[in-house]
C-alpha positions in Angstrom: 0.0 0.0 0.0 2.9 2.3 0.8 4.3 1.7 -2.7 0.9 2.6 -4.2 0.7 5.9 -2.4 4.3 6.6 -3.5 3.3 6.2 -7.1 0.3 8.5 -6.5 2.5 11.1 -5.0 5.0 10.8 -7.8 2.2 11.3 -10.3 1.0 14.4 -8.5 4.5 15.8 -8.6 4.6 15.3 -12.4 1.3 17.1 -12.8 2.1 20.0 -10.5 5.5 20.5 -12.2 3.9 20.8 -15.7 2.1 24.2 -16.1 0.5 23.1 -19.4 -1.2 20.1 -17.7 -2.3 22.3 -14.8 -3.8 24.8 -17.3 -5.8 22.1 -19.1 -7.0 20.5 -15.8 -7.9 23.7 -14.0 -8.0 26.5 -16.5 -10.0 24.9 -19.3 -13.1 24.1 -17.3 -13.2 27.7 -15.9 -12.8 29.2 -19.4 -15.4 26.9 -20.9 -18.1 27.6 -18.2 -17.6 31.3 -18.6 -17.7 31.2 -22.4 -20.6 28.8 -22.6 -22.5 30.5 -19.7 -22.4 33.9 -21.4 -22.6 32.9 -25.1 -25.1 30.0 -25.0 -28.3 31.9 -24.8 -31.3 32.3 -27.1 -32.1 35.7 -25.6 -31.3 38.7 -27.7 -30.1 41.8 -25.9 -28.6 45.2 -26.7 -29.6 45.0 -30.3 -29.0 48.2 -32.2 -32.2 49.6 -33.9 -33.2 52.8 -35.6 -36.4 54.8 -35.4 -38.3 56.7 -38.1 -40.8 58.9 -36.3 -42.9 60.7 -38.8 -45.3 61.9 -36.1 -43.1 63.2 -33.3 -46.0 63.5 -30.8 -46.5 62.6 -27.2 -47.5 59.0 -27.9 -44.5 58.2 -30.1 -42.1 59.9 -27.7 -43.3 57.9 -24.8 -43.3 54.6 -26.8 -39.7 55.3 -28.0 -38.6 55.9 -24.5 -40.2 52.7 -23.3 -38.5 50.7 -26.1 -35.1 52.3 -25.5 -35.3 51.7 -21.7 -35.7 48.0 -22.2 -32.5 45.8 -22.1 -33.3 44.3 -25.5 -32.9 47.5 -27.6 -30.4 50.3 -28.1 -31.7 53.0 -30.3 -28.6 53.8 -32.5 -30.1 56.3 -34.9 -33.1 58.4 -35.7 -33.9 58.4 -39.4 -35.5 61.2 -41.3 -36.9 59.5 -44.4 -38.1 56.1 -45.5 -35.5 55.8 -48.3 -32.6 55.7 -45.8 -33.8 52.4 -44.2 -32.2 50.1 -46.8 -28.9 51.9 -46.6 -28.8 51.6 -42.8 -29.5 47.9 -43.0 -26.7 47.4 -45.5 -24.2 48.8 -43.1 -24.8 45.8 -40.9 -25.1 47.8 -37.7 -28.9 48.1 -37.5 -31.0 45.0 -36.8 -34.5 46.6 -36.9 -36.2 49.8 -37.8 -39.4 51.0 -36.1 -41.6 53.3 -38.3 -44.3 55.5 -36.8 -46.6 57.0 -39.4 -47.8 60.7 -39.4 -50.6 61.5 -37.0 -50.0 58.5 -34.7 -51.3 60.1 -31.5 -54.2 61.7 -33.4 -55.3 58.4 -34.8 -55.0 56.9 -31.4 -57.1 59.6 -29.7 -59.8 60.0 -32.4 -60.1 56.6 -33.9 -58.8 54.5 -30.9 -56.3 52.7 -33.2 -53.0 53.4 -34.8 -50.3 51.5 -36.7 -46.6 50.8 -36.2 -44.3 49.1 -38.8 -41.5 46.9 -37.7 -38.8 46.3 -40.4 -36.3 43.6 -39.4 -33.1 42.4 -41.0 -34.0 38.7 -41.6 -30.6 37.7 -42.9 -30.4 36.2 -39.5 -34.0 34.9 -39.2 -33.9 33.8 -35.5 -32.7 37.2 -34.3 -35.2 39.0 -36.6 -38.1 37.0 -35.3 -37.1 37.4 -31.7 -36.6 41.2 -32.0 -40.0 41.6 -33.7 -41.6 39.6 -30.9 -39.9 41.7 -28.2 -40.9 45.0 -29.9 -44.5 43.8 -30.3 -44.7 42.8 -26.6 -43.4 46.3 -25.5 -46.0 48.0 -27.8 -48.7 45.8 -26.4 -47.6 46.7 -22.9 -47.8 50.4 -23.7 -51.2 49.9 -25.3 -52.6 48.1 -22.2 -51.1 50.8 -19.9 -52.8 53.7 -21.7 -56.1 51.9 -22.2 -56.8 51.7 -18.5 -60.5 51.2 -18.0 -61.8 52.8 -21.1 -64.9 51.3 -22.6 -63.4 51.4 -26.1 -59.8 50.3 -25.7 -56.9 51.7 -27.8 -55.5 49.3 -30.4 -52.0 49.5 -31.9 -51.5 47.3 -34.9 -47.9 46.2 -35.7 -47.1 45.4 -39.2 -43.9 43.3 -39.5 -41.7 43.3 -42.6 -38.7 40.9 -42.9 -36.1 42.2 -45.3 -33.7 40.0 -47.4 -35.4 36.8 -46.1 -39.2 37.1 -46.0 -39.6 33.3 -45.7 -37.3 33.3 -42.6 -35.3 30.4 -44.1 -32.6 29.2 -41.8 -30.2 28.5 -44.7 -29.7 32.3 -45.2 -27.8 32.4 -41.8 -26.6 28.8 -42.0 -24.7 29.0 -45.3 -22.3 32.0 -44.5 -21.6 30.4 -41.1 -20.8 27.0 -42.5 -18.5 28.6 -45.2 -16.5 30.3 -42.4 -16.3 27.2 -40.3 -15.4 24.8 -43.0 -12.7 27.0 -44.6 -11.2 27.9 -41.3 -11.0 24.4 -39.8 -10.1 22.5 -43.0 -7.5 24.9 -44.2 -5.9 25.5 -40.8 -5.9 21.9 -39.7 -4.5 20.6 -43.0 -1.7 23.1 -43.2 -1.0 22.9 -39.5 0.4 19.4 -39.9 2.5 19.9 -43.1 5.7 21.2 -41.6 5.4 19.1 -38.5 5.0 16.0 -40.7 8.3 16.9 -42.4 10.0 17.1 -39.0 8.6 13.8 -37.8 9.5 11.9 -41.0 13.0 13.4 -41.2 12.5 15.0 -44.6 12.9 18.4 -43.1 16.7 18.0 -43.2 16.6 17.6 -46.9 14.6 20.8 -47.3 16.9 22.7 -45.0 20.0 21.8 -46.9 18.4 22.7 -50.2 19.0 26.2 -51.8 15.3 27.0 -51.4 14.5 30.0 -49.1 12.3 29.4 -46.0 9.7 31.8 -47.5 9.4 29.7 -50.6 9.1 26.5 -48.6 6.3 28.0 -46.4 4.4 29.3 -49.4 4.9 26.0 -51.4 3.3 24.2 -48.4 0.2 26.4 -48.7 -0.4 26.4 -52.5 -1.9 22.9 -52.9 -4.4 23.6 -50.1 -5.3 27.0 -51.6 -6.2 25.3 -54.9 -8.2 22.6 -53.1 -10.0 25.3 -51.0 -11.0 27.1 -54.2 -12.8 23.9 -55.2 -14.5 23.8 -51.8 -15.6 27.4 -52.2 -17.2 26.8 -55.6 -18.9 23.6 -54.4 -20.3 25.4 -51.3 -21.7 28.2 -53.4 -23.2 25.9 -56.0 -24.9 23.8 -53.3 -26.1 26.9 -51.6 -27.8 28.3 -54.7 -29.0 25.2 -56.5 -29.8 23.0 -53.5 -30.6 25.2 -50.5 -32.0 28.1 -52.5 -29.9 30.8 -51.0 -29.4 33.6 -53.7 -26.2 35.5 -54.3 -27.5 39.0 -54.4 -24.1 40.7 -54.6 -21.1 40.4 -56.9 -20.0 36.8 -57.3 -16.5 37.9 -58.1 -16.3 39.9 -54.9 -17.6 37.0 -52.9 -15.0 34.6 -54.4 -12.2 37.1 -53.9 -13.1 37.6 -50.3 -13.4 33.8 -49.8 -9.9 33.4 -51.2 -8.6 36.1 -48.9 -10.1 34.3 -45.9 -8.7 31.0 -47.1 -5.2 32.6 -47.3 -5.7 33.9 -43.7 -6.6 30.4 -42.6 -3.7 28.9 -44.4 -1.3 31.4 -42.9 -2.6 30.6 -39.4 -2.2 26.9 -40.1 1.4 27.5 -41.2 2.1 29.4 -38.0 0.7 26.6 -35.8 2.8 24.1 -37.8 6.0 26.2 -37.3 5.7 26.4 -33.5 4.5 22.8 -32.7 6.7 19.8 -32.5 4.2 17.0 -33.3 1.2 16.4 -35.6 -0.9 15.6 -32.6 -0.2 18.9 -30.9 -0.8 20.8 -34.2 -4.1 19.0 -34.7 -5.1 19.6 -31.1 -4.5 23.3 -31.4 -6.3 23.5 -34.7 -9.4 21.7 -33.5 -9.8 22.7 -29.9 -8.2 26.2 -30.2 -10.1 27.2 -33.3 -13.3 25.3 -33.4 -14.8 26.8 -30.2 -13.9 30.4 -31.1 -15.2 30.0 -34.7 -18.5 28.6 -33.5 -19.0 30.7 -30.4 -17.5 34.0 -31.2 -18.1 34.5 -34.9 -21.7 35.5 -34.7 -22.8 32.4 -36.6 -24.5 30.6 -33.7 -25.0 33.3 -31.1 -25.3 37.1 -31.5 -22.1 38.8 -30.4 -23.9 41.8 -29.0 -25.5 39.5 -26.3 -22.0 38.7 -24.9 -20.2 40.7 -22.2 -17.6 43.3 -23.2 -14.5 41.0 -22.7 -15.9 38.3 -25.1 -16.9 41.0 -27.6 -13.4 42.3 -27.6 -11.9 38.8 -27.9 -14.3 38.1 -30.9 -12.4 40.8 -32.9 -9.3 38.5 -33.2 -11.4 35.6 -34.6 -11.0 35.8 -38.4 -14.3 33.9 -39.0 -16.2 36.8 -37.4 -15.1 39.2 -40.2 -15.6 36.7 -42.9 -19.1 35.8 -41.7 -20.1 39.4 -41.7 -18.7 39.9 -45.3 -20.4 36.8 -46.7 -23.8 37.7 -45.2 -23.5 41.3 -46.4 -22.5 40.4 -50.0 -24.4 37.2 -50.5 -27.7 38.1 -48.7 -27.9 41.9 -48.7 -26.1 42.5 -52.0 -23.7 45.1 -50.8 -20.6 46.3 -52.6 -17.0 46.7 -51.6 -17.6 50.2 -50.3 -19.5 48.8 -47.3 -17.2 45.9 -46.5 -13.7 47.4 -47.0 -13.1 47.6 -43.3 -13.7 43.9 -42.8 -11.5 43.1 -45.9 -8.7 45.3 -44.5 -8.9 43.5 -41.1 -8.6 40.0 -42.8 -5.7 41.3 -45.0 -3.9 42.5 -41.9 -4.5 39.2 -40.1 -3.2 37.2 -43.2 0.0 39.2 -43.4 0.6 39.1 -39.7 0.2 35.3 -39.6 2.3 34.8 -42.7 5.2 37.0 -41.5 5.1 35.4 -38.0 5.1 31.8 -39.5 8.2 32.7 -41.6 10.0 34.1 -38.6 9.2 31.1 -36.5 10.3 28.7 -39.2 13.5 27.1 -37.9 16.2 26.8 -40.4 18.1 24.4 -38.1 16.9 21.3 -36.5 17.4 21.0 -32.7 
């Protein structure tokens, strides 16, 4: 029995002396419960909306204040005309627009009924439907509060309009998210094991004594996966259009170009992982565990980022899939041009260059 406890003690010493093991055993559960606890929710909060108030009377002012005071909405902008609604939606910042017609309070007082229009961005159908339900509930609460004990109650009708996806098809949100997830995981995971495989099989020595520069070796590793990823891009787009019925409302060339840029970013990240790891198992572990959860949880694909606390929203900015998901949804579903997505394209370009330069610097020209 004493020998058994000696072995247990020895194993504890091994674990406590290895900071990476301690991080996995104690740090990972804490990180996962925090991320899942704050991100895994069907509730939509802090959604940015705009208001077009053509009446500007007592009733609309009180109703706007009640909507803005709820935790579900943040009124980002007050619009002046109906034509500006589509332009606001295409910026991607506004999730819904509430339109009050002229004479809202007058109709309510004289005819005991009025109308409100809710226009939602249905490129994400779940969020659009949830926001419309929240707004309707707030309007109904206001209606009940002002009705009091009147014999003829006030009635506020809400007209709901879903832009870009009137049928509320889930594929409109599913396709951009799957594109981001597939390209990120496949490209990164495949390239992450390329240089490591050379180290483990012993062929890296042949490459290092050759006259080929490290830059060319690194780029040569990525070229085959880039070509195969272009095939994946075309197959995903064809399946989306002809099988799932998701239209490409924007420029096809712009969509393909941005997809190639995101592929290059993923390949550069995979090469960086491959350069800093010593085994294929470690490279695959980092690619799967280290990238799968952030891609799914923090890209906006599964859960709205605005629901999350500020630290997670800040962390989401370093997830390449977040920017690509925004671009694909804007170009493919909303039909926007380069002028409205240039910031996201610039971020992806910067990430791609950063990962590529870092992977070249980390590439060891001598074997230990």
